[in-house]
Residue frames as a rotation matrix with the C-alpha (Angstrom) as fourth column:
UNK 1
-0.521 0.745 0.417 61.69
0.820 0.572 0.005 -3.78
-0.234 0.345 -0.909 44.23
UNK 2
-0.889 0.171 0.425 59.70
0.024 -0.909 0.415 -1.01
0.457 0.379 0.804 42.28
UNK 3
-0.710 0.704 0.020 56.65
-0.211 -0.185 -0.960 0.42
-0.672 -0.686 0.280 43.98
UNK 4
-0.109 0.791 0.602 53.19
0.730 0.475 -0.492 -0.53
-0.675 0.386 -0.629 42.52
UNK 5
0.703 0.419 -0.574 52.93
-0.042 -0.782 -0.622 2.89
-0.710 0.462 -0.532 40.74
UNK 6
-0.100 -0.801 -0.591 56.26
-0.829 -0.262 0.495 2.28
-0.551 0.539 -0.637 38.92
UNK 7
-0.613 -0.122 0.780 55.17
0.155 0.950 0.271 -1.15
-0.774 0.287 -0.564 37.58
UNK 8
-0.885 0.336 -0.321 53.79
-0.438 -0.372 0.818 -1.23
0.156 0.865 0.477 34.06
UNK 9
-0.035 0.943 0.332 50.05
-0.836 0.155 -0.527 -1.91
-0.548 -0.296 0.783 33.84
UNK 10
-0.390 -0.020 0.921 48.90
0.173 0.980 0.095 -5.40
-0.904 0.196 -0.379 32.82
UNK 11
-0.987 0.022 -0.157 48.11
-0.158 -0.106 0.982 -5.83
0.005 0.994 0.108 29.18
UNK 12
-0.227 0.974 0.011 44.43
-0.854 -0.193 -0.482 -5.51
-0.468 -0.118 0.876 28.31
UNK 13
-0.085 0.256 0.963 42.53
0.150 0.959 -0.242 -8.58
-0.985 0.124 -0.120 26.99
UNK 14
-0.833 -0.162 0.528 42.23
0.525 0.064 0.848 -9.18
-0.171 0.985 0.032 23.20
UNK 15
-0.904 0.411 -0.116 39.93
-0.427 -0.876 0.226 -6.78
-0.009 0.254 0.967 21.44
UNK 16
-0.403 0.798 -0.449 37.16
0.062 0.513 0.856 -9.47
0.913 0.317 -0.256 21.12
UNK 17
0.033 0.376 -0.926 36.84
0.920 0.351 0.175 -9.42
0.391 -0.858 -0.334 24.88
UNK 18
-0.845 -0.531 -0.061 37.44
0.513 -0.773 -0.374 -5.66
0.151 -0.347 0.925 25.20
UNK 19
0.367 0.917 -0.155 34.85
0.930 -0.362 0.065 -3.60
0.003 -0.168 -0.986 26.93
UNK 20
-0.275 -0.651 0.708 36.09
0.691 -0.646 -0.325 -0.20
0.669 0.400 0.627 25.63
UNK 21
0.337 0.564 0.754 33.76
-0.092 -0.777 0.622 1.87
0.937 -0.279 -0.210 27.78
UNK 22
0.994 -0.002 -0.109 34.86
0.106 0.226 0.968 0.18
0.023 -0.974 0.225 30.96
UNK 23
0.195 -0.981 0.006 38.59
0.981 0.195 0.001 0.24
-0.002 0.006 1.000 29.89
UNK 24
-0.076 -0.181 0.981 38.22
0.458 -0.880 -0.127 3.89
0.886 0.440 0.150 29.23
UNK 25
0.775 0.518 0.361 36.64
-0.142 -0.415 0.899 4.57
0.616 -0.748 -0.248 32.46
UNK 26
0.921 -0.368 -0.129 39.39
0.267 0.354 0.896 2.77
-0.284 -0.860 0.424 34.44
UNK 27
0.108 -0.967 0.230 42.36
0.957 0.164 0.240 3.77
-0.270 0.194 0.943 32.38
UNK 28
-0.457 -0.208 0.865 41.60
0.680 -0.709 0.188 7.11
0.574 0.674 0.465 30.61
UNK 29
0.367 0.890 0.271 38.87
0.524 -0.438 0.731 8.44
0.769 -0.126 -0.627 32.86
UNK 30
0.273 -0.305 -0.912 41.18
0.930 -0.160 0.332 9.58
-0.247 -0.939 0.240 35.48
UNK 31
-0.647 -0.593 -0.478 42.13
0.393 -0.798 0.458 12.49
-0.653 0.109 0.749 33.20
UNK 32
-0.912 0.409 0.032 39.56
-0.134 -0.370 0.919 12.63
0.388 0.834 0.392 30.57
UNK 33
-0.813 0.552 0.186 36.30
-0.253 -0.047 -0.966 13.33
-0.525 -0.832 0.178 32.56
UNK 34
0.017 0.985 -0.174 32.88
-0.613 -0.127 -0.780 12.11
-0.790 0.120 0.601 31.79
UNK 35
0.383 -0.045 0.923 34.14
0.430 0.892 -0.135 9.25
-0.818 0.449 0.361 29.68
UNK 36
-0.547 -0.715 0.434 36.00
0.749 -0.189 0.635 11.71
-0.372 0.673 0.639 27.60
UNK 37
0.213 0.706 0.675 33.02
0.875 -0.445 0.189 14.10
0.434 0.551 -0.713 27.12
UNK 38
0.988 0.104 0.116 34.58
0.043 -0.897 0.440 16.82
0.150 -0.430 -0.890 29.38
UNK 39
0.108 -0.983 0.151 37.99
-0.150 -0.166 -0.975 18.21
0.983 0.083 -0.166 30.15
UNK 40
0.977 0.020 -0.213 39.67
0.206 0.194 0.959 17.15
0.060 -0.981 0.186 33.38
UNK 41
0.299 -0.942 -0.150 43.36
0.054 -0.140 0.989 16.84
-0.953 -0.303 0.009 33.95
UNK 42
-0.716 -0.438 0.543 43.38
0.469 0.273 0.840 15.95
-0.516 0.856 0.010 30.27
UNK 43
-0.816 0.435 -0.379 41.44
-0.552 -0.782 0.290 17.52
-0.170 0.446 0.879 27.42
UNK 44
0.248 0.934 0.259 37.91
-0.455 0.348 -0.820 16.74
-0.855 0.085 0.511 26.29
UNK 45
-0.736 -0.548 0.398 38.02
0.017 0.573 0.820 14.08
-0.677 0.610 -0.412 23.69
UNK 46
0.112 0.910 0.399 34.40
0.746 0.189 -0.639 14.34
-0.657 0.370 -0.657 22.38
UNK 47
0.947 0.311 0.074 34.45
0.273 -0.664 -0.696 16.26
-0.168 0.680 -0.714 19.07
UNK 48
0.186 -0.938 -0.292 38.23
0.162 -0.263 0.951 16.35
-0.969 -0.224 0.103 19.01
UNK 49
0.842 0.084 -0.533 39.57
-0.441 -0.463 -0.769 17.91
-0.311 0.882 -0.353 15.88
UNK 50
-0.186 -0.969 0.163 42.73
-0.819 0.244 0.519 15.70
-0.543 -0.037 -0.839 16.14
UNK 51
0.262 0.240 -0.935 42.99
-0.826 0.556 -0.089 12.93
0.498 0.796 0.344 13.35
UNK 52
0.954 0.298 -0.002 43.22
-0.266 0.855 0.446 9.23
0.135 -0.425 0.895 14.13
UNK 53
0.390 -0.896 -0.213 46.92
0.475 0.394 -0.787 9.06
0.789 0.206 0.579 13.46
UNK 54
-0.301 -0.482 0.823 47.58
-0.476 -0.671 -0.568 11.76
0.826 -0.563 -0.028 16.06
UNK 55
0.453 0.563 0.691 45.40
-0.873 0.124 0.472 10.05
0.181 -0.817 0.548 18.60
UNK 56
0.905 -0.226 -0.360 47.09
0.179 0.971 -0.158 6.58
0.386 0.079 0.919 17.90
UNK 57
-0.093 -0.994 0.059 50.58
0.328 -0.087 -0.941 8.11
0.940 -0.068 0.334 18.37
UNK 58
-0.208 -0.009 0.978 49.44
-0.751 -0.639 -0.165 9.95
0.627 -0.769 0.126 21.55
UNK 59
0.812 0.542 0.219 47.95
-0.558 0.608 0.565 6.84
0.173 -0.581 0.795 23.03
UNK 60
0.747 -0.564 -0.352 51.08
0.354 0.786 -0.507 4.76
0.563 0.254 0.787 22.14
UNK 61
-0.164 -0.970 0.177 53.75
0.605 -0.241 -0.759 7.29
0.779 -0.017 0.627 23.14
UNK 62
0.308 0.338 -0.890 52.03
0.923 -0.333 0.193 9.55
-0.232 -0.880 -0.414 25.61
UNK 63
0.531 -0.227 0.816 53.10
0.119 -0.934 -0.337 13.16
0.839 0.276 -0.469 26.18
UNK 64
-0.436 -0.717 -0.544 56.04
0.686 0.126 -0.717 13.80
0.582 -0.686 0.437 28.54
UNK 65
-0.996 -0.079 -0.034 54.75
0.079 -0.673 -0.736 15.40
0.036 -0.736 0.676 31.68
UNK 66
-0.519 0.854 -0.034 51.06
-0.855 -0.519 0.017 15.10
-0.003 0.038 0.999 30.67
UNK 67
0.647 0.758 -0.078 49.93
-0.761 0.636 -0.127 11.64
-0.046 0.141 0.989 29.59
UNK 68
-0.102 -0.683 0.723 51.67
-0.411 0.691 0.594 8.21
-0.906 -0.236 -0.351 30.21
UNK 69
-0.460 -0.086 -0.884 52.35
-0.863 0.277 0.422 5.94
0.209 0.957 -0.202 27.13
UNK 70
0.229 0.671 0.705 50.18
-0.729 0.598 -0.333 2.98
-0.645 -0.438 0.627 26.59
UNK 71
0.292 -0.157 -0.944 51.96
-0.908 0.263 -0.325 1.31
0.300 0.952 -0.066 23.76
UNK 72
-0.776 -0.560 -0.290 53.18
-0.438 0.809 -0.392 -1.50
0.454 -0.178 -0.873 25.88
UNK 73
-0.687 0.578 0.441 49.77
-0.320 0.304 -0.897 -2.01
-0.652 -0.758 -0.024 27.40
UNK 74
0.441 0.892 0.096 47.45
-0.184 0.195 -0.963 -1.99
-0.878 0.407 0.250 24.39
UNK 75
-0.442 -0.451 0.775 47.99
0.632 0.457 0.626 -3.57
-0.637 0.767 0.083 20.95
UNK 76
-0.998 -0.008 -0.065 47.13
-0.044 -0.649 0.759 -1.85
-0.048 0.761 0.648 17.65
UNK 77
-0.534 0.842 -0.075 43.78
0.412 0.337 0.846 -3.40
0.738 0.421 -0.527 17.48
UNK 78
0.032 0.467 -0.884 42.89
0.997 -0.077 -0.005 -2.30
-0.071 -0.881 -0.468 21.08
UNK 79
-0.668 -0.285 -0.688 44.06
0.286 -0.951 0.117 1.32
-0.687 -0.119 0.717 20.33
UNK 80
-0.902 0.425 0.078 41.89
-0.071 -0.324 0.944 1.40
0.426 0.846 0.322 17.20
UNK 81
-0.117 0.913 -0.390 38.97
0.737 0.343 0.582 0.37
0.666 -0.219 -0.713 19.41
UNK 82
-0.168 -0.048 -0.985 39.75
0.825 -0.554 -0.114 3.20
-0.540 -0.831 0.133 21.79
UNK 83
-0.950 -0.188 -0.248 39.86
0.009 -0.813 0.583 5.65
-0.311 0.551 0.774 18.93
UNK 84
-0.645 0.764 -0.002 36.49
0.320 0.272 0.908 4.32
0.694 0.585 -0.420 17.78
UNK 85
-0.003 0.541 -0.841 35.08
1.000 0.007 0.000 4.85
0.006 -0.841 -0.541 21.24
UNK 86
-0.518 -0.252 -0.817 36.34
0.396 -0.918 0.032 8.45
-0.758 -0.307 0.575 21.21
UNK 87
-0.983 0.181 -0.028 34.85
-0.095 -0.369 0.925 9.15
0.157 0.912 0.380 17.71
UNK 88
-0.394 0.876 -0.279 31.50
0.542 0.466 0.699 7.76
0.742 0.124 -0.659 18.95
UNK 89
-0.691 0.062 -0.720 31.23
0.682 -0.273 -0.678 9.96
-0.238 -0.960 0.146 22.02
UNK 90
-0.156 0.773 0.615 28.01
0.386 -0.525 0.758 11.90
0.909 0.356 -0.217 22.31
UNK 91
-0.557 0.001 0.830 26.85
-0.633 -0.647 -0.425 14.29
0.537 -0.762 0.361 25.08
UNK 92
-0.895 0.294 -0.336 25.40
0.436 0.740 -0.513 12.38
0.098 -0.605 -0.790 28.14
UNK 93
-0.214 0.909 0.356 21.71
0.075 -0.348 0.934 12.68
0.974 0.227 0.006 28.60
UNK 94
0.621 0.644 -0.447 20.24
0.484 0.134 0.865 13.84
0.617 -0.753 -0.228 31.86
């Protein structure tokens, strides 16, 4: 029986019910610090120069040794919502 860490994540709810900020914090925030506003284990995403297609492919397929693939976890609409979240990032106040 595979360990919990080896089991695929449960699919996220439909995008109408998706709280992207919460999803990002619990799924992506482990590596993309401050909600994507600062570098952590992964790069800062706020003000990224990467285009949407690059982000979509990276989210779906991951990067070997650096980022897991989420293509089996999130559908295209959910990935689009994550990209919108990234594009809307602004510096935190206070």
